A tleap script that builds the chain and sets N, CA, C and O, in Angstrom:
source leaprc.protein.ff14SB
mol = sequence {
  NMET GLU SER LYS LEU ASP LYS ILE LEU ARG
  LYS LEU PHE SER LYS PHE LYS GLY ASN PHE
  THR ASP LYS LEU THR SER LYS ASN ILE PRO
  GLN TRP ASP SER LEU ASN HIE LEU ASN LEU
  ILE MET GLU VAL SER LYS GLN PHE LYS ILE
  LYS PHE GLU PHE ASN GLU ILE ILE ASN ILE
  ASN SER ILE GLY ASP LEU LYS LYS ARG ILE
  LYS ASN LYS ILE CVAL
}
set mol.1.N position { 160.145 115.072 54.191 }
set mol.1.CA position { 159.344 113.886 54.408 }
set mol.1.C position { 157.956 114.251 54.907 }
set mol.1.O position { 156.956 113.700 54.446 }
set mol.2.N position { 157.900 115.176 55.847 }
set mol.2.CA position { 156.612 115.514 56.449 }
set mol.2.C position { 155.662 116.180 55.458 }
set mol.2.O position { 154.457 115.931 55.490 }
set mol.3.N position { 156.197 117.023 54.583 }
set mol.3.CA position { 155.313 117.691 53.620 }
set mol.3.C position { 154.777 116.692 52.595 }
set mol.3.O position { 153.625 116.791 52.172 }
set mol.4.N position { 155.604 115.739 52.201 }
set mol.4.CA position { 155.153 114.708 51.259 }
set mol.4.C position { 154.064 113.848 51.909 }
set mol.4.O position { 153.058 113.529 51.275 }
set mol.5.N position { 154.269 113.481 53.162 }
set mol.5.CA position { 153.282 112.689 53.886 }
set mol.5.C position { 151.997 113.483 54.074 }
set mol.5.O position { 150.904 112.933 53.937 }
set mol.6.N position { 152.116 114.758 54.385 }
set mol.6.CA position { 150.934 115.605 54.560 }
set mol.6.C position { 150.096 115.642 53.281 }
set mol.6.O position { 148.867 115.601 53.350 }
set mol.7.N position { 150.740 115.719 52.122 }
set mol.7.CA position { 150.010 115.719 50.851 }
set mol.7.C position { 149.252 114.415 50.650 }
set mol.7.O position { 148.114 114.417 50.181 }
set mol.8.N position { 149.888 113.302 51.005 }
set mol.8.CA position { 149.231 111.997 50.896 }
set mol.8.C position { 148.021 111.936 51.810 }
set mol.8.O position { 146.944 111.508 51.396 }
set mol.9.N position { 148.197 112.364 53.055 }
set mol.9.CA position { 147.108 112.336 54.031 }
set mol.9.C position { 145.958 113.245 53.597 }
set mol.9.O position { 144.793 112.865 53.720 }
set mol.10.N position { 146.267 114.421 53.098 }
set mol.10.CA position { 145.220 115.356 52.654 }
set mol.10.C position { 144.443 114.790 51.468 }
set mol.10.O position { 143.237 115.002 51.346 }
set mol.11.N position { 145.146 114.071 50.599 }
set mol.11.CA position { 144.487 113.465 49.438 }
set mol.11.C position { 143.543 112.339 49.873 }
set mol.11.O position { 142.399 112.279 49.421 }
set mol.12.N position { 144.017 111.457 50.740 }
set mol.12.CA position { 143.216 110.302 51.153 }
set mol.12.C position { 142.111 110.659 52.147 }
set mol.12.O position { 141.027 110.076 52.119 }
set mol.13.N position { 142.394 111.611 53.014 }
set mol.13.CA position { 141.439 111.982 54.054 }
set mol.13.C position { 140.982 113.420 53.843 }
set mol.13.O position { 141.127 114.268 54.725 }
set mol.14.N position { 140.439 113.677 52.687 }
set mol.14.CA position { 140.090 115.039 52.261 }
set mol.14.C position { 139.014 115.696 53.126 }
set mol.14.O position { 138.933 116.923 53.170 }
set mol.15.N position { 138.202 114.919 53.802 }
set mol.15.CA position { 137.152 115.497 54.641 }
set mol.15.C position { 137.679 115.977 55.996 }
set mol.15.O position { 137.008 116.739 56.691 }
set mol.16.N position { 138.878 115.530 56.368 }
set mol.16.CA position { 139.464 115.943 57.638 }
set mol.16.C position { 140.042 117.340 57.482 }
set mol.16.O position { 140.861 117.575 56.593 }
set mol.17.N position { 139.632 118.261 58.328 }
set mol.17.CA position { 140.025 119.670 58.179 }
set mol.17.C position { 141.077 120.136 59.173 }
set mol.17.O position { 141.500 121.291 59.115 }
set mol.18.N position { 141.508 119.278 60.077 }
set mol.18.CA position { 142.507 119.687 61.061 }
set mol.18.C position { 143.918 119.436 60.588 }
set mol.18.O position { 144.157 119.137 59.418 }
set mol.19.N position { 144.850 119.563 61.516 }
set mol.19.CA position { 146.252 119.255 61.237 }
set mol.19.C position { 146.503 117.783 61.523 }
set mol.19.O position { 145.935 117.215 62.456 }
set mol.20.N position { 147.343 117.181 60.728 }
set mol.20.CA position { 147.673 115.774 60.914 }
set mol.20.C position { 148.816 115.654 61.925 }
set mol.20.O position { 149.989 115.616 61.556 }
set mol.21.N position { 148.449 115.597 63.196 }
set mol.21.CA position { 149.434 115.492 64.272 }
set mol.21.C position { 149.782 114.024 64.520 }
set mol.21.O position { 149.053 113.123 64.105 }
set mol.22.N position { 150.887 113.801 65.191 }
set mol.22.CA position { 151.371 112.443 65.445 }
set mol.22.C position { 150.390 111.589 66.244 }
set mol.22.O position { 150.380 110.366 66.099 }
set mol.23.N position { 149.582 112.203 67.070 }
set mol.23.CA position { 148.681 111.446 67.941 }
set mol.23.C position { 147.363 111.051 67.276 }
set mol.23.O position { 146.586 110.293 67.855 }
set mol.24.N position { 147.105 111.552 66.078 }
set mol.24.CA position { 145.853 111.215 65.403 }
set mol.24.C position { 145.806 109.740 65.036 }
set mol.24.O position { 146.796 109.164 64.583 }
set mol.25.N position { 144.638 109.140 65.240 }
set mol.25.CA position { 144.414 107.735 64.911 }
set mol.25.C position { 143.167 107.621 64.037 }
set mol.25.O position { 142.535 108.621 63.699 }
set mol.26.N position { 142.834 106.408 63.686 }
set mol.26.CA position { 141.629 106.186 62.884 }
set mol.26.C position { 140.366 106.616 63.632 }
set mol.26.O position { 139.340 106.886 63.007 }
set mol.27.N position { 140.433 106.680 64.944 }
set mol.27.CA position { 139.286 107.135 65.733 }
set mol.27.C position { 139.021 108.625 65.532 }
set mol.27.O position { 137.892 109.090 65.689 }
set mol.28.N position { 140.071 109.368 65.185 }
set mol.28.CA position { 139.954 110.813 64.991 }
set mol.28.C position { 139.657 111.208 63.549 }
set mol.28.O position { 139.215 112.326 63.287 }
set mol.29.N position { 139.900 110.290 62.615 }
set mol.29.CA position { 139.734 110.585 61.192 }
set mol.29.C position { 138.691 109.614 60.627 }
set mol.29.O position { 139.005 108.455 60.355 }
set mol.30.N position { 137.453 110.085 60.450 }
set mol.30.CA position { 136.367 109.187 60.023 }
set mol.30.C position { 136.650 108.409 58.736 }
set mol.30.O position { 136.193 107.273 58.605 }
set mol.31.N position { 137.376 108.976 57.799 }
set mol.31.CA position { 137.665 108.285 56.544 }
set mol.31.C position { 138.716 107.191 56.695 }
set mol.31.O position { 138.901 106.393 55.776 }
set mol.32.N position { 139.404 107.136 57.823 }
set mol.32.CA position { 140.484 106.168 58.026 }
set mol.32.C position { 139.882 104.832 58.458 }
set mol.32.O position { 139.873 104.485 59.639 }
set mol.33.N position { 139.382 104.098 57.474 }
set mol.33.CA position { 138.853 102.759 57.713 }
set mol.33.C position { 139.861 101.739 57.204 }
set mol.33.O position { 140.967 102.109 56.811 }
set mol.34.N position { 139.497 100.471 57.207 }
set mol.34.CA position { 140.454 99.433 56.815 }
set mol.34.C position { 140.887 99.566 55.358 }
set mol.34.O position { 142.054 99.341 55.038 }
set mol.35.N position { 139.972 99.925 54.484 }
set mol.35.CA position { 140.320 100.087 53.073 }
set mol.35.C position { 141.261 101.274 52.884 }
set mol.35.O position { 142.263 101.159 52.179 }
set mol.36.N position { 140.956 102.393 53.494 }
set mol.36.CA position { 141.830 103.557 53.370 }
set mol.36.C position { 143.158 103.370 54.098 }
set mol.36.O position { 144.148 104.023 53.768 }
set mol.37.N position { 143.180 102.485 55.080 }
set mol.37.CA position { 144.454 102.154 55.727 }
set mol.37.C position { 145.380 101.507 54.691 }
set mol.37.O position { 146.557 101.853 54.593 }
set mol.38.N position { 144.838 100.576 53.933 }
set mol.38.CA position { 145.636 99.932 52.885 }
set mol.38.C position { 145.999 100.907 51.780 }
set mol.38.O position { 147.115 100.872 51.261 }
set mol.39.N position { 145.063 101.778 51.414 }
set mol.39.CA position { 145.360 102.808 50.411 }
set mol.39.C position { 146.486 103.720 50.891 }
set mol.39.O position { 147.359 104.102 50.111 }
set mol.40.N position { 146.462 104.061 52.167 }
set mol.40.CA position { 147.507 104.904 52.755 }
set mol.40.C position { 148.864 104.208 52.679 }
set mol.40.O position { 149.857 104.818 52.282 }
set mol.41.N position { 148.904 102.949 53.055 }
set mol.41.CA position { 150.156 102.188 53.034 }
set mol.41.C position { 150.686 102.073 51.606 }
set mol.41.O position { 151.884 102.229 51.371 }
set mol.42.N position { 149.799 101.801 50.661 }
set mol.42.CA position { 150.226 101.673 49.260 }
set mol.42.C position { 150.760 102.995 48.717 }
set mol.42.O position { 151.774 103.018 48.020 }
set mol.43.N position { 150.087 104.082 49.031 }
set mol.43.CA position { 150.524 105.389 48.533 }
set mol.43.C position { 151.850 105.812 49.170 }
set mol.43.O position { 152.728 106.342 48.490 }
set mol.44.N position { 151.989 105.578 50.463 }
set mol.44.CA position { 153.252 105.894 51.148 }
set mol.44.C position { 154.376 105.038 50.565 }
set mol.44.O position { 155.469 105.543 50.310 }
set mol.45.N position { 154.118 103.763 50.355 }
set mol.45.CA position { 155.121 102.869 49.771 }
set mol.45.C position { 155.566 103.365 48.405 }
set mol.45.O position { 156.755 103.368 48.086 }
set mol.46.N position { 154.610 103.776 47.617 }
set mol.46.CA position { 154.896 104.255 46.258 }
set mol.46.C position { 155.683 105.569 46.289 }
set mol.46.O position { 156.709 105.694 45.620 }
set mol.47.N position { 155.211 106.531 47.052 }
set mol.47.CA position { 155.827 107.859 47.074 }
set mol.47.C position { 157.217 107.873 47.699 }
set mol.47.O position { 158.094 108.617 47.261 }
set mol.48.N position { 157.414 107.047 48.726 }
set mol.48.CA position { 158.701 107.023 49.421 }
set mol.48.C position { 159.607 105.886 48.929 }
set mol.48.O position { 160.756 105.761 49.354 }
set mol.49.N position { 159.060 105.058 48.021 }
set mol.49.CA position { 159.822 103.924 47.473 }
set mol.49.C position { 160.338 103.006 48.588 }
set mol.49.O position { 161.519 102.664 48.647 }
set mol.50.N position { 159.406 102.623 49.467 }
set mol.50.CA position { 159.717 101.726 50.576 }
set mol.50.C position { 158.687 100.602 50.606 }
set mol.50.O position { 157.645 100.683 49.955 }
set mol.51.N position { 158.988 99.561 51.363 }
set mol.51.CA position { 158.055 98.444 51.531 }
set mol.51.C position { 157.846 98.199 53.015 }
set mol.51.O position { 158.752 98.370 53.830 }
set mol.52.N position { 156.632 97.796 53.337 }
set mol.52.CA position { 156.282 97.469 54.714 }
set mol.52.C position { 156.024 95.974 54.835 }
set mol.52.O position { 155.464 95.355 53.930 }
set mol.53.N position { 156.433 95.406 55.948 }
set mol.53.CA position { 156.098 94.029 56.277 }
set mol.53.C position { 154.670 94.009 56.816 }
set mol.53.O position { 154.161 95.027 57.285 }
set mol.54.N position { 154.027 92.842 56.744 }
set mol.54.CA position { 152.650 92.710 57.211 }
set mol.54.C position { 152.488 93.178 58.658 }
set mol.54.O position { 151.552 93.910 58.980 }
set mol.55.N position { 153.407 92.748 59.529 }
set mol.55.CA position { 153.316 93.136 60.942 }
set mol.55.C position { 153.422 94.645 61.134 }
set mol.55.O position { 152.801 95.205 62.038 }
set mol.56.N position { 154.202 95.298 60.293 }
set mol.56.CA position { 154.309 96.754 60.371 }
set mol.56.C position { 152.980 97.399 59.984 }
set mol.56.O position { 152.517 98.334 60.637 }
set mol.57.N position { 152.384 96.894 58.930 }
set mol.57.CA position { 151.127 97.463 58.433 }
set mol.57.C position { 150.039 97.402 59.489 }
set mol.57.O position { 149.328 98.382 59.708 }
set mol.58.N position { 149.907 96.271 60.137 }
set mol.58.CA position { 148.823 96.132 61.120 }
set mol.58.C position { 149.130 96.857 62.434 }
set mol.58.O position { 148.230 97.071 63.246 }
set mol.59.N position { 150.390 97.233 62.647 }
set mol.59.CA position { 150.746 97.938 63.878 }
set mol.59.C position { 150.862 99.445 63.708 }
set mol.59.O position { 151.279 100.137 64.636 }
set mol.60.N position { 150.505 99.961 62.549 }
set mol.60.CA position { 150.454 101.410 62.359 }
set mol.60.C position { 149.072 101.873 62.827 }
set mol.60.O position { 148.064 101.642 62.159 }
set mol.61.N position { 149.051 102.520 63.969 }
set mol.61.CA position { 147.787 102.921 64.583 }
set mol.61.C position { 147.613 104.426 64.677 }
set mol.61.O position { 146.550 104.911 65.066 }
set mol.62.N position { 148.651 105.161 64.320 }
set mol.62.CA position { 148.573 106.620 64.406 }
set mol.62.C position { 149.480 107.229 63.341 }
set mol.62.O position { 150.287 106.537 62.721 }
set mol.63.N position { 149.331 108.520 63.145 }
set mol.63.CA position { 150.209 109.239 62.218 }
set mol.63.C position { 151.648 109.148 62.707 }
set mol.63.O position { 152.571 109.004 61.906 }
set mol.64.N position { 151.841 109.230 64.014 }
set mol.64.CA position { 153.177 109.119 64.591 }
set mol.64.C position { 153.819 107.771 64.303 }
set mol.64.O position { 155.004 107.699 63.978 }
set mol.65.N position { 153.029 106.692 64.423 }
set mol.65.CA position { 153.539 105.357 64.090 }
set mol.65.C position { 153.995 105.310 62.640 }
set mol.65.O position { 155.061 104.775 62.335 }
set mol.66.N position { 153.193 105.866 61.755 }
set mol.66.CA position { 153.513 105.870 60.335 }
set mol.66.C position { 154.799 106.652 60.064 }
set mol.66.O position { 155.664 106.193 59.318 }
set mol.67.N position { 154.919 107.829 60.668 }
set mol.67.CA position { 156.128 108.638 60.489 }
set mol.67.C position { 157.372 107.890 60.962 }
set mol.67.O position { 158.407 107.914 60.297 }
set mol.68.N position { 157.264 107.228 62.111 }
set mol.68.CA position { 158.392 106.493 62.659 }
set mol.68.C position { 158.822 105.379 61.702 }
set mol.68.O position { 160.015 105.177 61.476 }
set mol.69.N position { 157.859 104.667 61.147 }
set mol.69.CA position { 158.175 103.573 60.206 }
set mol.69.C position { 158.835 104.122 58.942 }
set mol.69.O position { 159.797 103.544 58.437 }
set mol.70.N position { 158.320 105.227 58.442 }
set mol.70.CA position { 158.907 105.839 57.231 }
set mol.70.C position { 160.337 106.262 57.510 }
set mol.70.O position { 161.240 105.955 56.732 }
set mol.71.N position { 160.552 106.968 58.621 }
set mol.71.CA position { 161.898 107.448 58.970 }
set mol.71.C position { 162.882 106.302 59.078 }
set mol.71.O position { 164.020 106.419 58.624 }
set mol.72.N position { 162.458 105.185 59.677 }
set mol.72.CA position { 163.336 104.032 59.831 }
set mol.72.C position { 163.730 103.421 58.493 }
set mol.72.O position { 164.805 102.835 58.364 }
set mol.73.N position { 162.865 103.559 57.507 }
set mol.73.CA position { 163.112 102.936 56.203 }
set mol.73.C position { 163.867 103.832 55.238 }
set mol.73.O position { 164.542 103.328 54.340 }
set mol.74.N position { 163.772 105.140 55.394 }
set mol.74.CA position { 164.429 106.021 54.427 }
set mol.74.C position { 165.801 106.498 54.900 }
set mol.74.O position { 166.499 107.205 54.172 }
set mol.75.N position { 166.185 106.120 56.101 }
set mol.75.CA position { 167.492 106.531 56.639 }
set mol.75.C position { 168.596 105.704 56.018 }
set mol.75.O position { 169.768 105.898 56.341 }
savepdb mol mol.pdb
quit
């Protein structure tokens, strides 16, 4: 799961050169704006074959939040 997510993050946030740790937020990744937030959710939904509720989407504030939501849905 983590390697698949890492590929998605590297594709969407190509200018970010660090590691995608759980504590990273949009404040740490300049490309992570509202449009790319939706692109991230759509790509994760597609790749993992899962769906997010609206409240889940707006409450994903970090990489860790995203991982937790994915894990809960693919179990």
